[in-house]
Structure formats: structure tokens, C-alpha cells
N, C-alpha and C positions, 0 to 999 in steps of 0.2 A: 745112868752114864754113859751108857749108850750115843748120846748126840754129841758125842764130844773128835771122836774120829768126824760126825761128818762135818763138824763147825773141824776143825786142823783142813780138810779138804777143799773148805769155803775160803781159809784166814790164806791158805796159800797162792788159792784163784784171786781173790782178792791183791793181792801183793804186787799184778799182773797192770793195775791200776798206774795213773801214774797220779801222783793230788792235787790240784792244781790250787794256786796260794787266796784267788779270785773265788776257786768254788768255797774254798774252805770261810771265806771270809762272806758271799753271798749262804749258807747252810750257814751264820753266825747267831742266824734271827737279827726280829725287829729290836732287840737290844744293842747290834753293832750301830747302827746309826746313832744316838747319842754317843758314843766309844769316835764314829768317824767326826761330829761336831767338837766332842776334848783335842779329837787331836788338830782339827780344820786350828782352830781358836789358839791350841800350843806352841800350831807352829809362827800365828800370828804373833803372839806377842812376846815370841822370843828373838823373832827378826827386832820386830818394830822398838824392844827395850833395848837389844847386842846395838842399834845402829844410835839410837839418843844416848848409852854411857857409854860408848863411844866418841861417841863426840865431844860431851859435856869432859870426858876424866884427860882430852888434854890439856894441856898444860902446858907454858916453856918456865923451866925451871929459872930464870934472871926473870920473873915477874914480881917474886916481892920486891928483887932487894931495883928492879924498875922502877917500881911504887914509894921505895927508900928515899931514893935516888929524886926523883919527879917534886913530892914533899917536903925535902927536906932545900929545896926551890924551889918553895914556897912556887912550884908548879903545879900548884892544880891540878888546872884542868887538864893538863897535858894525860896527869894519876887518873884522872875520872879520863880519859878516854881510853888510855891504856885499858884497865878495865873495862871500859864496854864493848869490847875490842876483840878479849879475848874471847868474850860468849863460854861462860863458864859458872859453873855454880862458886867456885873461887870470885871468879873475874866480879859476878851481884856484889855479890858480901860485900867486897871492897869497895862495888861503886857506894852501896849505900853506904855505908862508913865514912864515903871521902863527901856525900852530897852530904851529912852528919856535920860536918868540923867546924868547931864555931861556939858550936855545943857541950852542953856540959857531958863527959865521955862517960858516967852513965845512959845519955841517953846514946848517945854513940852506941852504947855494948847493945843498948835490946832495940834497936834497929837493926841493928844485925844477925842477934838472936834470932830478930825475928822472921830478916829474908833468911838466916841458912835453915828456916825449919819449914819452910816454904817451897825452897831447895830442896828440901830431904823428900817431902809431899811428890812432885814433880816424878822425880827418881826413883821412889815407890809405889807410881802409880802402876798399874794393871799386875802391883807383883800376887795382893791376895787372890786373881784370878790361876797365877800358874800353882796357887795357895789349895785354891777350891781342887780344881783339874786332880793333883796329884792325889786327894782325897776320894773323888765320885768313884774315875774312871776305874779303879778294883773294885771298887762295890758294884757298878754294871755289869763288870765284867764277871763276878762272882753267880751277879742275877739273873745273865744268863744263861754260866751254868747250872744253876738251880732248875732254872724252867726248861734247858732240855735237860736236864735229869726226871724231870717231873714229867715231860712228854713220852720218855725212855721209858717207866713203869707204868706207862698208864699205855702204855701201845703191848706191854709187853701182858698184862692181865688181860686186853682186850684183845691182842692179834698172837699170842703164843711167843713165846720162848726163840729163839730167832739169832746169829750171830746177825742177817741185817739190820733187826729193829736194837739193837748193844750198841753197831760203830754209827747208824745213823745220833740216835743218840745221848752218844758221847762224846765219839770222836770229832762230831762235827760244834759242839756244845761247844766242846772244851776249848775251842781259839777266843771265844766272850771274853774268858779272865786271864789267855794270857793277852789279848789286842788289851783289857784292862790294864794288867799287869806292867809292858809295856809301855805306856803312856801315862799312865799314872808315876813309873821309876821315869823317868825323860821333864815331867814335871817339874818332879819334886828335885831333883839333879840341874833341871835351868832353875826354879826357885832359892836353895842357899847355891849360885854360882851369883844371879845378880842381889843376895841380901849381900856378898863379900867384897863384891865391886862397891854397891852402895855405902857399905865400909868404912871402904877406901876413902873418898871423895869426902866422906865424914869429917872422917881423920886429918886428912887435903880443910876438908875448909876455918877447921877447929882450930891447926895450927896459922891456917892464914893472920881469919878474929884474929886472932893471942899475938902476934907477930906487928898488926895493924898496931892494935889498939899502945903498940910498946913506941912501937917509931909514932907516936903524936903524942907520947906521953918523955920523952925521950927531951927534946929543947928544955922540958922541967924539972929536970935533974939538974 
């Protein structure tokens, strides 16, 4: 127990040294490389999906009313142009339905359903990457910390017990766990946020498809 006073003196002196974040990241070890790659991919996918979903979510609230006016007025070309220019999942589904007008209602419904599945696939593109990062980033972090602890005990065994060995093996290697958890948490939040936005768009597509089919059957009522 006689080593405690000397350890306290060393610790008191070490507090005067400023800790650099870049230094900690550098000392995190080789497993900081995959974590860095995960963070880069996370930022890319987040920006890419955010831009796509922001663009596709824009739709004129009067869109379906205008479609109704065109169809009831037998202006199918006008309705098709309006749907095409909407440049949104709802617009493309309605455009597919308009292009099938004249065929049995069941055929139109199936065509719109197929178009809807394609739109959902496009909206969900790259979301699996976020899910994967949310799962593996913390694992990389924990692995880095475990590797650091192994090095710590190896140094203690071969070099003896010292504050330097403990500090070098713990506080720097714990960085990988912290970074991994942060990246994983951000990826998890982004994944759930985009899923919620996609669900909103899917609900809009379903509502628009039902309303469109109702419009087609109105003259027969």
C-alpha cells in the first residue's frame, strides 16, 4: 500500500497536462479506423436520405382535388401532366393509375400497388446501412477497449505496476467505447427518424391511391 502516496503525487502532476481530443482519438488504437469509416458513411447516408426525403415529401395540398377536376372533366392528359410534374411518390403512383384508365379497376389497383412498392423501396434505400452502423459501431468500440485492457495487463505483468501503465491502458482505450457508442446512437436515431418520415409518405400514398380509385368509380355510382 506504500505506493499510493506516490501515485497520488503523479496523478496531481498529470492534471496539469491538457488532454487533446485529437490525441485521444489517435491513441484510441487501430480500431478507430473502422469507427472513422462508420462516421463518414453515417454522415453521407444521413445527408443523402435527408435531401431525398425532403424533396419527395413536398406535395401541393390541392393535388388530389386538381386530379379529380381533370379526370371528371375528361382531361386525362392534363391529369397525367400534373402527376408527372409533381415529382413525388404520390404523383408517380397517380400517374401510373392514370396511364391504366380504361382497363378493369382491379388491374389499375394492382398497377398502382406495384408502383407503390417500388417507391417504398426507393425511399428505404441505404437505411439498412444506418441500421448496420448502429449495431457494429458500439461493438468496434468495445473491442477497442478490450484490446486496450489486454495491453494494460500485459504491460503490468512485464513492466510492473505504475500509474503510467494504468493511464495509458485505460483512459485512452476507453475512447473507442465512447466514440463507438456515440456513432451507434446517432445512427440509431437517424434510422428511426427516417423510418418515421417514410411511414408518413407511405400513408399519403395509400390515401391518394384510395381516393384516386374512388374518383374513377364515381361516374358509375
